[in-house]
N, C-alpha and C positions, 0 to 999 in steps of 0.2 A: 275782518273788520275792512268796508270800504274806505278807498283812498281820499274820495270826498270829503271824509272828515278830517283831513290834515289841512293845515294852512295851505293856500293857493301856492304859494312860492315856492313850498317843497312836495308838489305833487309830481312836477316835471321830473324829479331826480327819483324817484321811486319807480323800482322795474315791474312793470305788470306781465303777466301772462308767460310768467316764468315755467318752464316744463317740471313738473313733478318729478321728485327724483327716484322714482319706482315703476317698473313696468306693472301693469295692472292685467292679472292673467286671463286667458281666453276662457270660455266655456269649454267645459273636459266633457267628452262623453263618457257615459257609464258602461262599464263592460263588465265581464263576470264570464262567458264563456269557458275561458281557458280554465276554471276552478273544477271542471267536472271531467277533467282529462287525468288521466294516470301518467306520472311522470316516469320516465325510465332513462336511463344513461346508452346512448348508442356509443358501443366502444370502439376505440381508435383501431385501425389496421384493418377493419374486415368491409371496406368497399362502403360505399354509397347508398346500397338498399338493403334493407334487413327483411328478412322473412322471417314471421312470429307463426309458430304452430301450436294450436292449443287443442287439449286432449278431451275428447267427449268422456261421457260415462256411459255404462252398460245398462241394459233395463233392467227391472227389479224380476227378481225369481219367484213365481208364485205357485208353480208347478212341485209337486214332491217328486223326490225319485223314486221311481218304482222299484219294488224288491227284486222283482224278476230280470231288470236290466242292470242292477249292480253287481255286474261280475267283470272277467277278464282285468287287465291292466288299467284300462280307462274308465270302469266302474260304471260303466253306460254314458259318460260324458262324452259331449263334442267340443274341443274346445274351442273359444271364440277370440275375438279382439275388441277394443273400442275404437271408435271413429275419431279420425282429426280434422281439424281444417287449419286453414292458413290464410294471414292477411300480410301486405307487406308495407313496410315505413319507409319513406324515401327522405332520404338529407338532400337538404336545399338551405343555400346560403342568402339571407337577407341583410341589408343594411342602410345605412343613410348616413350624412356626415352635412358639417356647416363649416365654415371658416370663420378665422376671428383674427382680426389685425390688433393685437395688443396695445399698439402705440394709437392709435385713433381709437381706440374703445376707450381710452382714458378721458376723453371730452366728453364723451357720452353722460347721459342725466342718470344712468343707473348701471349697474354690473352686468355687462352683455354675457360675460363668461356665465355665471350662475344662470342667466335667463337661458342661455345656450343648452345647458345642461337639463334644465327643466324642460325643456321643450322637445330635447333628446330622448328622455326618460317617459314622457307621456306618448310620443309618436311609437318609441318600442314595443310600449305595452299595448296601445290599441290595436298595432300591427299584429302583433302575436293574438292576440282576443280574436280579429279579424279572421285569421289562418283558421284556430279552431273552430267558431263559427262555421266557416267556409265547407270544412272539412265534415263537420257534424250534421248538418244541412244537405249537403251532397248524394250522404249516404242514405236518409232518412226520405229524402224524396223520392227513391228509387222505387220504381213500381206503381206509380200513381199517374198519371195523366187523361188525356182526353183526346177525342178524335178533332182534328184541325180545319179538315177539309171533307165535305160531307162527297161520297163517292158516287160515281155518277149509275155506275150497277154494280151490281155483284160481283166482288172479286176479292182475289187473295192480299190484295195490299191496301193499307189505311195509313194517311200520313196524320202525325201525333204531334203534340206539344212538346214532349220532353221524352228521350228514348233512354233515360238514366235507370238504370235497374232491370232493362229489358235486355240489355247487348248479351249478357253473360249470367250463368249459371254454375253452380258450386257443383263440381264431381269429386268425390272423394276428398271434399274439403277445398279443392283450389278452384278458382273462377275458372271458369271455360267461356269462350264464344257460345252464343246461342246459335245452332243449327240444326239440321235436319236429326244428325245423331247424338244431339244435345239440343231437345227441345224444351220449350218452356209453357206450360199451361197459362193462358191469358183470358180474362173475361173483359168483352167489349159488348158495351151495351148488356144487353140481355142474354146473352149465350155465351158459352167456353169456346175457345178457340186453343190451336196448337201453335206456337210463333216458333217459325225456323229460320228467321231472319232479321236482322235490324240493320238500316243503312242512316248515317245521319245526312243532313241538308247540307248542299255546297252553301249556301247561305242561311246562317240560324236565324228564326224568326220566332225561339220559343219565348214565351212572357215568363217563363217561370225563372227565379232567382238563378243563375247559373246553370239553368237548362238547357239543352240540345234538342231542336227540333231534327225531325227524320220520319223512315217510313220504316213500319211493321210488313214484313211477309210472313203470312201465315200458312198453314197448310191445306187449309179448304178456302172457298170463297167465304168472306166477310157477305152477309146481307146487309141492304140499304139500309134499315132501320138501324142495324148496330151500326153501321159504319157514316150515319149522320153528325154533323158538326156538333160537337158537346157532349157527345156522348162518353161515357167513362171508362176508360181503359184502365185495366189493373192486372197485375202479375199475379201468380199465386203465392209467391214467396215476397208480395211487396212490405213495407214498412207500414204502420199502423198509423194513419194521419185521421184526426177526429174533425169534423165540422157541425157546427151547429144544426139543428133539425135534418139531422141525416144528409145532408148535402155530401152526394158522392165524389165531387171532384170541385175544383175553384172556381171554374166558370160559373157553377150553378149557385153558388153564394148570391144571398141578396141582401139589402138594406138592412132587413130585420135580422139577421144571423149574428148576434154578438155573443159574445163570452159570457159564459153562466159556470156557475159550480157544478152543474152536471156533467159538462166537458173536461173539468179538473177532474173529478172524481173517476169520469172514465177513463182516463190517462191512466192516472195512479192504477187504478184495477189491470190495465194493460200492462203498466210493468210488473206487476204482483203476479199475474196468472203466469207471467215468464220465470219466475224466480229469480227476478232482476235485483240485485242487492243495492241499499239506498246509500246515501256520501253522509257520512257523520250522523248517521241518526235520521234522515229527510232525503225524500227526492227535491232535486234542484229544480225549481219552474222559473224559465228566463221568460219576462214577458217586458215589452215595453210600457209605458203610461198610461197609454189609451186603452190596451188592453187591462192594466189593473183597475183603471176608471171603470172599465167596463164589469168588471169583477166585483169590485166592492161596491158596484150598486146592484147586484142580484139579490134577488129578497134570499132567497137560500141559503146566500153567501153573509148575508146581514144576518139572519137568525143564527147562525151558528156563532155568532161572538154577542150575542146579547147576554149579558150576564158575565161575559166570560173576563178573567184579568189578562188573557192575553191579548184581549182587543185593545190595550194600552200600547201594545208593540207593534201594531200594524206599520205605523211611521215612523218608526225608532230609525233614524238618519245614521247613514253609514254601515247596517245590519240587515241580512235577511230576515225573514219574519218566517218563523218556525210556528206551525200549528200542529201539535201533537194528532190530532184526531183526523188530518188529512195526511200528515204524515210528508208533508210539502215544507221548501222554504222557498218564499217569493223571492226573486232577486231580480230588480228592474234594470233592465238595460236599454240604451238608446241607437243599439248595434243590431237590433231585431230587422232581419228580412222583413221588406216593407213591399208590397207590388201593386201597381194600378191595377183595377178589377179589369178581367180583360173584355167586357161591355158594357159595363154602368159608368158612364163619365164622372169622375173626380172621387169616385168610392176607391178606398184603399182594403187591401187583403193584408190582414195581420198574423203574427205567425208565433205565438207563445209555445215554448216545447218544454217537455218534462223530461227529465236527464237521472237516470240510475247511475250507479258506481260501475267505470269501464267502458262508458258511453263514447269516451276518447281515449287514445293513447299517445302520449307528447313522447317525441325521441328527443331528448338534448344529447350533441356531440360531446363527447366526453373529453376532447382535445381542444375545446373554444379558447381557452386560455392557458395553453399551454407555452411554455417560452420559445419556440420556433412558431409559431402561430401570433403570439403577441412578445413581439421583441422587449428588450429592457428599457430601449431610448421612448418608451410611450408608458402613460400611466393607464393602466387596466384594472377596470372594477368588474367582477362577476356579480350583478345584480339579477336576482330571481331568475339564474340561467342565462342573462342578457350580458352581452360584453359591454362594458361603456369605456369608450377609447379615448385619450387625451395626447395626440402626437405633439413631439417640440418642434419649434421652429425650424424648418429646412429650406427655409428662403436664403436669399442670398443677405439680406438685412437681418436676418433672426427674428423676425416679426409675427408672421402670422403662423399660429398654432389650428389645429384641426381638431373640432371635435366631432366625435362619431359613436354609434353602437352598431354591433351585428350580433347576429344568431343564426347559429348552423343547428338545423334539426328538421322534425317533420311533426304532422299529425295525421293519425289515420285512425277511420271509424272500423272498430273489428267489428266482426260476426259471429252470429250465436248457431251458425246452422247445426250444430250437434244435439244443441238443447232440443229436443223433439218431445212428442208425444209418450213415445216409449219411457223416457228418463224422466221428462216432468210432465204430468196426465195433462196439465192443464195447459201450457205450452200452445203457442201459434207457430204458422209454417213460415212466418218471417226470416227473412237472413239476417236481419239485423233488428235486435228486441231491446235493446238498454236505453230508448228513447221513444216517446211519442209526443208527433208534432201535432197541434192545433190549427186550424185556420178557421178568421172569421174576418167578418166585416167592421170596419170602425174609423 
């Protein structure tokens, strides 16, 4: 009601512009990458780095045992063993805090204590989701890049945009630096070369999110045609990255290269040929709203849902959308890695990623809420493996409390080098097989 409706004599005594007694909540980021991580407790008293070992399988036996060799104590058999691979999980400590003066807060318009708790919780959840995203993409960017500077003449070195996935190779399941004794096969442009050394640039100029520019050293000279800026560089063990219209690197994407159902189906196929298990019945497809908009506009995608009852579930709020035919759970996120196109002004490269079970491992320190870590003079609550701490006032006037959160743990993307064509005939040679990234324009 406007105060102009009141008598003029009463209007001066009516307070105007009084603050609303409740905080309006800020826009929240949509998160979800942490959901594809297998959670494991990191035991107390074993240090801050844990190396996990994954056992491989043995090839199928399709040759019958010959009767002529079925003799002696060994029956003509040669003992064998299974392969192993290792990956490392490192603990780190993440935390944030804010202070609250309980005296001055009493004159506030609303409960600052509750608002602080809300803001801390949101910050903690988003921080862990970003850590999960960074670990996931960091592994699956590996082995895919492009030549950054055209070489003047044929030579053994080329400058590339991102050296991730090129600097190490697996030897007996353990990552070792690439060298002449541990070379890596790479394709540069149209030809195959042997990589024997990798060096990061002193000043990082990589355009890839989290990337590191550097120089690759090959065992033979690279031709000028292969070493031209923009040429694709791909390791033989690179992770699968799909792009519309068969573009082979990020820089080759053009404005018409939008997301389609073909890309999604190819990603699902890429996981299934490697026998990657799903997550509770479907693979998780993380995509931002623009990627989703392009996918929903794709004619093949629209035809899939014509007359289908599942079409009513596409925009169901608060839930991922599951389509049994595609075998996918679409999870919208605003934390996706976006990148300005390397050469097209104003264009954005977007990156949906399709994940199977075990694409990430989350290690949570088992002693996070122990009495000697979180003493009794504080209120400590463990929420989704994150410690929320309210410390009693310790200042001279006993007025200022601290509201904090902390998490002790780490994420890693495990490799699957022991899964090969001998144990799973359709499998690929990628070191990391449990996720498939898609790059498109948007």
